[in-house]
N, C-alpha and C positions, 0 to 999 in steps of 0.2 A: 646480473647473474643469479641464476637459480641456486639456491641453497642445497645442501648435502641431500635433505630429506626430500626437496622437489625433485633433484636429479634421479635418486632413488624410485619415487613413483613415476616419474616420466619412463623410465626404463621398464616397468611393468605395464603401463597403460596399453602399449601395442600387444602385448601378450593377453591382457585381460579383453580388449577389442576383439580379438579372434576366439575368445571363449563362446561356444555354440549360441548360450542364451543372448549374450549380449550383442554379438554378430547379428542375429536374427532381429532383434530390436532396432538396431543401427539401420538396417536395410528396410525394415519396415516405415520407418519415418520417411524415407526418400520414395518408397512405393505408394504410400498412402496417402499422399499430399491433397488429393480431392475429399477423401474424408474428413480429414481434418478440419479443411475449410469450410465443409458444410455444417460440421458442429460448432465451428466458431461463428457463422452466420446466425445458426439456430439460438444460441446462446444469448447473442448480443440483442437479439429482437424481442428478449423477455426484460421488461425494466426491473431494475434493481437499485433504486434510490436508497441511500443509507437509511437503515432502520425498517426500510421495506423491501428486504432480499428475499422474502419466504418463496415466492412464485419461481425465482431463478432457482434456489436451493434445492426445491421439490425437483425441478428439472434436471439439474445435475446429479441428484440422487439416483433419479429414475435411470439415467445415462449409466451410471456405475453398477447399478443393479443388473441391467442389460448385459454388461460386461462380466457379469458374475462376480461381482466384489460384493464383501460383506460391508453394509452401510448403515449408517443412523445419522441423523440429525440431534445435535446436543441441545441442551438447555440455552446456550447463548444463541442457538440458530446456524452453528456451523455443520457444514456436511463433513463427516468422516468416513472415508472408505479405507478398506484393507483388500488386498488382491486375495488373501486366503484368510481362513479363521484365526481369529487372536489366539496366540500361544502364549501371551504373558512376556515376551521377549523385549529387551529395548526396542526403541523405535526411532526411526529416521523420518521426520516429517517434510514431505514437499507440499508447499501451500501456495495459494492465490486467493485474492480477496474477491468476493462475489459484487460488491457495491459498485456504484459509479456516481461521480459528480452530478453529470447531467443525465437525462434519461430519454430514449425515443417516445415522442407522442404517439406515433404508431409504427408497427412493424417495417413498413415501408420506408422509413426515415433512415432505416439500415440497408446500404444496398452496396452491390458489387459493382465496380466500374469495369468497363470494357478490357482494362489491362488486368484485373484479378484485385485492384485494390478495394479494400473493403472500409466504407465511409460511415460516419455516424458517431453519437455520443458513446464512449466507453467500448469502443472496437480494440483500441491499444491498451488502455487503462481501465478495466484489466481482461478484457476479452482475449487478449493474447496470453495470458497466465492462465485462465480457466481452461481454454482449448489446450494447451500444453498437459495440464492436468490429465484430461481426457486421452489424449494421446499417448501419454508415459502408461496410463493405466491400460488401454487398448493393445499397444505393443507389448507390454510385460504380459499380458493375458494372451497374447496370440503367439508367445515365442516359449522355447523350453526355459525352464525355472533357471535363473542365475542363482544358484545354491540353493539357500531357503531365503533368498532376500524376499520373496513374496508375502512372508508373515511378517516381516520386520519394517515394511515400508508404509507408512501412513500417509493417505491423500487427505488434504485439507482445503476446503473452499470456505473461506472465513467471512464473517460479517463486519460491520462496523470498521473499516479502514479508512474511509473518505471523512472528510469533514469532521461533523462533531459526534461521528461513530467512537471517537476517542480510543480506537484500536480494542473495541469491546471483544470482539470473537478471539484475538489473540490473548487477551488479558485472561478469558475464561478459560482457555485452552492451557495455558503456562500456568494457571493459579487454581481455580476450584475444580477443574476437570480431573476424573479419576486416572487419566493417562498422563497428566503432567510428570508424575515422577520418573515415567518410564522413557519420555522422549530425550534423546542425548543431543540432536542437532536439528536445524531448522534450514531448509533450502527454500528461499521465498522468492516467488515468481511474481514480477510486477512490470507489466508493460512488454514494450518490443525490445529488439537488438540483442547484440552480443559485445557491447563495446564497455560495459561498465561492471564493477562490483563494488556493492555499496557494505561496507563492512564497518562503517562509523554511523550509529544512529544518530540523527539530528534530532536534538531536544527541541520541545516547543511548548509553549503555553497559550491558550486562547480565552478570551475574555468577551463579556457583553457588557457594554456600556449603555446606560439607560439615562436618559433627562426626562423629567416629569413636570408638568404645569397645569395651571387651570385650563389652558387653551382659550378660545373665544374668536369673536369676528375680527377679520384683519384690519378694519377700520373703527369700529366703535370700542373695541377692546384692546386697540394698539396701545402699547405700555405693558401688558403684560410679558413675562418672560417667554421666550420662543425657544423650546427643545433642540429644533432643527438648527437653529442658529449655533447654540451651545456645543452641539454635536460638531458642528462645521468648524467651529472654533478649537475644539479638541483635537480634530484631525490636522488642523493648521499649525498648532502648537507642537505636535507630535513631528509632523513632517519637518518643521522648522529646526527643532532641537536634535532630531535623530540623525547625527552625523557620524557615520561608521568608520571612515578612514582607515587606518591601518589596524592589524590585530585579526582576531576572529571574524570570519563571515558571519552576518547578521542579518536579518530581515524583519520588517515592521510593516504589516499589511492590514487595513481597513478593507475587508473582503465585502462587506455587506452593510448597507444604512437603510434604514426605513423610518417612516413616520410622516404623518399629515393625513387629511382627508381630502383637500381640496385647495386651489390657489389663493381663494380669499378666506381662509380659516387659519388662525394660529394653533399650531398642533398641541395637542395635550400629552403627546410622548413622542420621543424620538429613541431610536435604538440603532447602535452599530456593533459590529463584530469584528476584532481583530485577533490577527495572528501574529504571534511573535517567536522567532527561532533564532539559534545561533549555535555555534560549534563550541561555545563557551556558557557554562552555566552561570557564570558570574555576570557576564553580558546580558544574559537574559533577564537576571534580576536588576539591573540596570534598566533596561528598557521596559520593565513592568513598574519601576518606580518612576520612569519618565511618564507612562501612561497615567498612572495614579495623580502625579503633578499635574499634568495636562488637563485631566477631568476637573481637578477642584481649581484651577485657574481659570478655566473656561466657565464654570458655574459662577465663579466670584465677578467675571466681567460680564456675563450676561444679568446677574441679578443687580450689579450696581447699575447698568443701563435702564433696567425696568421700573417703571414708575407704578406698575400696576403688581398682578400676583407674581410671586417668586417662583423660582424651580428648585427641583432636588435632583441627587445624581446617585447613581448606585454602580458600581462596577460589581460583575460576579463572573467569577472563573469557570468557563463551560468544557475544559479540556486541559490535559497535562500528559504529555508524551515524553518518557523519560529517555535518558541518553545512554549511549554506551559504545563501547569499540572492541572489535574483536582481535584478539593478540594476532600478530603476522605470523607467528608460528603454530597458530591452532590447526590442527590436521584438516578440518574443513577448508580452511584457506589454502593450506599446502597442496591438497587434493585440486581444488579448483584451479590454482595456478598450473599444475602439472598438466591437467586436462586443457589448458587454454593453450599451453607450449605444444600440446600433441596436436591440436586442431589447427594451429597456427593463428590463434586469436591474441591481440594483444589490447586487452581492456585495461581501462584507467580506476583508479579507485574513487570511490564517489562517498559523499555523505549526504543521507537524505533520511526523510521520517517516511518510514514504512512500517509493515507488520514485523519487521525484526527487531524493531526499538524493543519489543516487549521481553523476547529472551536474551536479548544483548545486555538489557539493564538487569537481569537476572543472572549474569554471568554464565548464560548458556552459547553455545556456538551457533551462529547464524550468520547467512548473508543474504542480500537480495540481489537477484540479476535479473535480465531480461529474458523473454522467452523466445527470441529469435526474431526473424524477420526485420521489417522497418516498420516505423511509426512516428506519428507527431501528431501536433495540436492537442494534447491532452488537456482536458477540462473545459474544451470549447467545443461549440457545435462543429466544426470543421475537423474534428479528429477522423484520424485515418490509419489504416495498417495495411502493409503490404506483405504478402507472403513469401516472397522472394527470399530465400536464407532461412525461412524457418527451421528447415531440416537439421541445419548445422547449430542450431541454438537447442533444438531437442537433444540431439547428440551430445552436446555439453552437458545438458542437465542429466542424461542417461548415465553417462560415464561418471560424472562426479557422485550420482548417487549408488552406482555399482562400487565405487571406491569406498564410500562411506559405509554401506551395507556389509561389504568384506571386512572392514575395520570392526565393526560390531560384532562380525561373526568370529573374529579372532580373539576379540577381548572376551567373548562369552565362552570360548571353549577353555580359556584359562580360569 
């Protein structure tokens, strides 16, 4: 059952949706579907692997400027766009990350199927979110002003969300950026759909495990410690002992392994990267202890077996994402639930690791939602996005922003 606050907001949304500026934005999303699809296709054809997002960032900045926005690329590489000149007001941030896990080898690898489905690396995660940023900007610039909301909305295309980026763009925006003290809330767009609300930031830690030794010939130097064997032993030990059972949901994943030059050579080095996640900080620490113990045991086993050169091992932390949770009575969540009720949506609460981790860990209001449409196959070559239902997702975003911006206007008037 909706709370009293949600009932009050639900009662005002119908009136808000009929305000001229809001109404015309909502109509624009349905009318300009083809324009949004074309922007989506173009941006996804620009490779943007983590740490190498510059070309896509420059393209996004160019599109925002063409719409008449005030645009800059900050020191971290984030694209920041305001619909009107900055007036020093409190800000509401609408964000989507630029980078993708996989990248197209050429532009033709991002293709449109006859049924309108977009296929290729990054088309859903996070091509959908970036296309939504442009759609919101275009709709609001094409419609009558929503009070003075244009000067208080900050559009952000962020860097470093995926992989080893360690949320670098959002860390900078919430920390070293001059805008940090002014941003009151974050609506983060990540992927497709309207079926989830991520209001719990899933904490994670990432490590690189490295074994080194003298290497050698597979026959004449047989007996030297083998780093690949030790790494395999580590993975086996972790898999054997990592029993999750009941309690907080957790995960333990070796995502990459590398080492060796040929089938008949003993490698001089083997390296693996592991991602540890849990809804419980205590469980994360337990899993890190398990990893450390497994590496030590694997090193011991391989060096006991070796009759020649011995191995050494090193564990290096390469990423740490803080956790956090948005209070269920926070205005941002109250507004979003009211909008969902107005639109007939029934999303489920979700726990995930996204750009929202950083503001949530700092006690700021933030949620992550999908940008509408339908998508799947994220982080695989078979990723896809279908624009059917995208306009509903965009209306959800716009109405939530309108409520947030209205709240900031009221707060400022006091």
